[in-house]
Wavefront OBJ file of the C-alpha trace (Angstrom):
o trace
v 38.219 24.338 -59.652
v 38.817 21.075 -61.128
v 39.817 19.561 -58.298
v 37.048 20.765 -56.861
v 34.512 19.438 -59.195
v 36.534 15.785 -59.940
v 36.757 15.008 -56.145
v 32.451 15.606 -55.554
v 31.950 14.094 -59.346
v 34.129 11.252 -57.619
v 31.531 11.136 -54.554
v 28.289 11.692 -56.692
v 29.492 8.336 -58.626
v 29.797 5.878 -55.036
v 26.844 7.590 -54.129
v 25.656 6.342 -57.629
v 27.472 2.771 -57.124
v 26.110 2.274 -53.425
v 22.939 2.614 -54.865
v 23.335 0.013 -57.535
v 24.347 -1.911 -54.879
v 21.348 -1.364 -52.645
v 19.054 -1.590 -56.384
v 20.546 -5.417 -56.406
v 19.765 -5.494 -52.827
v 15.567 -4.932 -54.200
v 15.870 -7.310 -56.783
v 17.027 -9.743 -54.643
v 14.569 -9.856 -52.251
v 11.641 -9.278 -54.765
v 12.954 -12.545 -56.133
v 13.160 -13.963 -52.962
v 9.106 -13.044 -51.730
v 8.290 -13.520 -54.991
v 7.633 -10.563 -56.960
v 9.910 -11.023 -60.248
v 10.093 -13.634 -62.000
v 13.168 -16.065 -61.791
v 13.283 -15.099 -65.543
v 12.960 -10.973 -65.350
v 15.345 -11.565 -62.140
v 18.578 -12.730 -63.882
v 18.724 -10.056 -67.180
v 18.080 -7.232 -64.157
v 20.574 -8.749 -62.052
v 22.823 -8.940 -65.198
v 22.394 -5.182 -66.293
v 22.828 -3.994 -62.900
v 26.118 -6.048 -62.664
v 27.371 -4.095 -65.618
v 26.318 -0.896 -64.252
v 28.400 -1.614 -61.138
v 31.411 -2.793 -63.337
v 31.270 0.761 -65.699
v 30.495 3.218 -62.099
v 33.698 1.088 -60.478
v 35.610 1.965 -64.237
v 34.768 5.335 -63.518
v 35.302 6.212 -59.810
v 38.995 4.371 -60.795
v 40.012 6.763 -63.520
v 38.191 9.964 -61.758
v 41.049 8.792 -58.509
v 43.664 8.207 -60.618
v 42.848 12.209 -61.997
v 42.972 13.857 -58.582
v 45.401 14.576 -56.725
v 45.666 13.988 -53.111
v 45.581 15.767 -50.489
v 48.999 15.112 -48.519
v 48.995 15.049 -44.620
v 50.066 18.050 -42.767
v 53.643 17.518 -42.613
v 54.778 17.123 -38.635
v 57.448 19.817 -37.533
v 60.212 18.014 -36.166
v 61.788 19.183 -32.365
v 65.353 19.656 -32.763
v 67.367 18.359 -29.447
l 1 2 3 4 5 6 7 8 9 10 11 12 13 14 15 16 17 18 19 20 21 22 23 24 25 26 27 28 29 30 31 32 33 34 35 36 37 38 39 40 41 42 43 44 45 46 47 48 49 50 51 52 53 54 55 56 57 58 59 60 61 62 63 64 65 66 67 68 69 70 71 72 73 74 75 76 77 78 79
């Protein structure tokens, strides 16, 4: 049961990482269109980068703690 919850947590972390990357893109677009001043953009970008690094580290920890499913063993034909 714990393995399932760890795997689900890992999936949620990857979703959060994708959302952080999407936020990075939206911030860049807002800056490029002039909706976000450079003086606001840089601190926001710094925070997004920090969150992404934290998520990546947490994903590595969860992946290391989650046993991997082994591939099914193929039957070897005897000659």
